[in-house]
C-alpha positions in Angstrom: -43.2 49.7 2.8 -40.7 48.7 5.4 -36.9 48.3 4.7 -36.9 44.7 5.9 -39.7 43.7 3.5 -38.0 45.5 0.6 -34.8 43.6 1.3 -36.6 40.3 1.5 -38.4 40.9 -1.8 -35.1 41.9 -3.5 -33.3 38.8 -2.1 -36.2 36.5 -3.4 -36.0 38.1 -6.9 -32.2 37.5 -7.0 -32.7 33.9 -5.9 -35.2 33.3 -8.7 -32.8 34.8 -11.2 -30.0 32.6 -10.0 -32.2 29.5 -10.3 -33.1 30.5 -13.9 -29.5 31.0 -14.8 -28.5 27.6 -13.3 -31.2 25.9 -15.3 -30.0 27.5 -18.6 -26.4 26.6 -17.9 -27.4 23.1 -16.9 -28.9 22.5 -20.4 -25.6 23.5 -22.0 -23.7 21.3 -19.7 -26.1 18.5 -20.4 -25.5 18.8 -24.2 -21.8 19.0 -23.7 -21.9 15.8 -21.6 -24.0 14.1 -24.3 -21.5 15.2 -26.9 -18.6 13.7 -24.9 -20.6 10.4 -24.5 -21.2 10.1 -28.2 -17.6 11.0 -29.0 -16.4 8.3 -26.6 -18.7 5.8 -28.4 -17.2 6.9 -31.7 -13.7 6.4 -30.3 -14.6 2.8 -29.5 -15.6 2.2 -33.1 -13.0 4.2 -35.0 -10.3 5.6 -32.9 -8.9 8.1 -35.4 -12.2 9.8 -36.3 -13.1 9.8 -32.6 -9.9 11.5 -31.5 -10.3 14.1 -34.3 -13.8 14.9 -33.3 -12.8 15.1 -29.6 -10.1 17.6 -30.5 -12.6 19.7 -32.5 -15.0 19.6 -29.6 -12.5 20.5 -26.9 -11.1 23.4 -29.0 -14.3 24.9 -30.3 -17.4 23.7 -28.4 -16.3 23.0 -24.8 -16.6 26.6 -23.8 -18.9 28.1 -21.1 -20.0 30.9 -23.4 -20.9 28.7 -26.4 -24.2 29.4 -28.2 -26.8 26.7 -27.8 -27.5 26.6 -31.6 -23.8 25.9 -32.4 -23.7 23.2 -29.7 -26.8 21.6 -31.0 -25.4 21.7 -34.6 -22.3 19.9 -33.6 -24.3 17.5 -31.5 -26.3 16.6 -34.7 -23.1 16.2 -36.7 -21.6 13.7 -34.3 -24.8 11.8 -33.9 -25.0 11.4 -37.7 -21.3 10.4 -37.7 -22.0 7.8 -35.0 -24.9 6.3 -36.9 -22.9 6.0 -40.1 -20.0 4.4 -38.3 -22.3 2.0 -36.5 -23.8 0.9 -39.8 -20.4 0.6 -41.5 -19.0 -1.8 -38.9 -20.6 -5.2 -39.2 -22.1 -6.6 -36.0 -20.2 -9.9 -36.5 -16.9 -8.1 -36.1 -18.1 -6.4 -32.9 -19.3 -9.7 -31.5 -16.0 -11.4 -32.4 -14.1 -8.6 -30.6 -16.2 -9.0 -27.5 -15.7 -12.8 -27.5 -12.0 -12.3 -27.8 -12.1 -9.8 -25.0 -14.0 -12.2 -22.8 -11.5 -15.0 -23.5 -8.6 -12.7 -22.6 -10.3 -11.8 -19.3 -10.8 -15.5 -18.4 -7.2 -16.3 -19.3 -6.0 -13.4 -17.2 -8.0 -14.6 -14.2 -6.5 -18.1 -14.6 -3.0 -16.8 -14.8 -3.6 -14.6 -11.8 -4.7 -17.6 -9.8 -1.7 -19.6 -10.8 0.7 -16.8 -9.9 -1.0 -16.4 -6.6 -0.7 -20.1 -5.7 3.0 -20.2 -6.8 3.8 -17.1 -4.7 2.0 -18.6 -1.7 4.0 -21.8 -2.1 7.3 -19.9 -2.2 6.4 -17.8 0.8 5.6 -21.0 2.8 8.9 -22.5 1.7 10.8 -19.4 2.8 9.0 -19.3 6.2 9.9 -23.0 6.8 13.6 -22.3 6.0 13.7 -19.2 8.2 12.1 -21.3 11.1 14.7 -24.0 10.5 17.6 -21.6 10.6 16.3 -20.0 13.9 15.9 -23.5 15.4 19.5 -24.4 14.5 20.8 -21.1 16.0 18.9 -21.8 19.3 20.3 -25.3 19.4 23.8 -24.0 18.9 23.3 -21.5 21.8 22.1 -24.2 24.1 24.9 -26.6 23.2 27.7 -24.1 23.7 29.8 -24.9 26.7 30.9 -22.0 28.9 34.3 -21.9 30.3 34.5 -22.9 34.0 35.8 -19.5 35.1 33.0 -17.5 33.5 30.4 -19.9 35.0 32.0 -19.6 38.4 32.0 -15.8 38.3 28.4 -15.7 37.3 27.4 -18.1 40.1 29.3 -16.1 42.7 27.6 -12.8 41.5 24.2 -14.4 41.8 24.9 -15.7 45.3 26.3 -12.3 46.3 23.1 -10.6 45.1 20.9 -13.0 46.9 22.8 -12.5 50.2 22.6 -8.7 49.7 18.9 -8.9 49.3 18.5 -11.1 52.4 20.6 -8.7 54.5 18.5 -5.7 53.4 15.3 -7.6 54.3 16.7 -8.4 57.8 17.7 -4.8 58.3 14.3 -3.5 57.2 12.6 -6.0 59.7 14.8 -4.9 62.5 14.0 -1.2 61.9 10.3 -1.9 61.8 10.4 -3.8 65.1 12.2 -0.8 66.8 9.5 1.6 65.8 
């Protein structure tokens, strides 16, 4: 037997063991998930009993190293508890609660739409006022009369700049012709 074949066989055996271990742990996790699902259903029906069962489950049965028999026993207990609670609560009450919940959801949707429309109206109004104030500021800028001296100085500066640019252009043309 070659060393490489021996190592391959050993690795295959270890992989098979790991797969078997994962399957075993998966079953435990699956029951733990089922327990939490049923506990959540119990909480919907009777909050006090549901929270008490949840505390017991978290403290005692939500461990990685829990025996499967113990977990199955607890699972059976909570299933029986769920069945008894389900029978004790009349279906009419549950239906009424659901109807009230639906009505509340509809009202919340209507209120949300009303609030959105009012907010949009206020935003539009605010935008209009901002535009109006900007327009009045621009009108004030345009209508301001500048003193004659300031206007005269600015005009002379502009004329001086234009003349300087023209002189530079003539000088540049003259140097080009000489070359």
